[in-house]
C-alpha positions, 0 to 999 in steps of 0.5 A: 857878402856873396850871393849865389844864384841857384838855377833849377833845372827844367825837365823839358821834352825835346821836340824831336822826341815828341815827334818820334813818339807822336809818329809812333803812336799815330801809326800804331793807331791807324795800323791797328785799325787797318789790321782789325778791319782786315781780320774782320773782312777775312772772317766774313769771307770765311763765313760766306757760303754760296753753294754751287749754282748757275746765275739765273739773273743779276738783280740790283746792286747794294752797298756790298755788291750785286744781288745774284739769283741762282737756278737753285732758288737761292739768292746771294750777294757777291761782294765787290771786293771779290769782283774787283774794281773798275775797269777790271771788275768782273761782270756776272752774266746769266749762265755763269757758275759761281761757288764759295764754300764756307770755311774756304777763302776761294770764290770760283766763277766758271770753275776759275778761282778769283780769290785764294789764300794769297789774295786774302793775305795781300788784299785783306790781312796785309794790304799795301796801306797797312804794310806802309803804316806798319813799317812807319810804326816800326821805324819810328819806334826803333828810332825812338828806342835807339836814341832814348833807350826806352820804348815810346809806349812805356814810361816817359817820366824822366824822374822815374828810373827805367831799366835799360833793355836791349834793342831786340827786347824793345822791338819785341815789345813794340810788336807784342803791344801792337798785336795785343791792340789789334786783338782788342780792336778786332773784338770791339769791331766785332761787337759793334758790327754784331750790335748794328746787325741786330738793329738794322736787320729788322729795318732792312727786312721791311 
């Protein structure tokens, strides 16, 4: 009488596969947040409106920047990200001429443009930390796609068949999924900021 031993195969996920997918998902999360925040900041810059005027006095600072009083009677906050970071931070003085038109990304101080479209792209839309994290996202996603023949953001169940796609198709899917999540995160952040503004405005006006 002969006995046969039947081994049941175990469906295991290799550690390197988990690492690739984990890095891809983590970098996607952070890059999506950074990109949505940059879009929100860019929108705020475009909405800023500082009619041409001469600085009459520079008041106290708040979390955004110095409160500036103009000879026209208007008051505006010039954000710190426009003035720059120490030790190269620009200092506003009485007599300086400042202007920022709504719909434009150009702040001018004494007829000198301190921000422009290139500045917005480099500092808000695609800052260094976003480019670095986004590069890690694309590299880890590409490595996962090349090694396992499927997107790290798609079906991972080995029991379910997965139609094999070309590398270019998978990379395009990584980019499209990232853009979709950026749009969702931007809308969510915009709603949260609007809600907080409605709550905090009465408190700040007291």
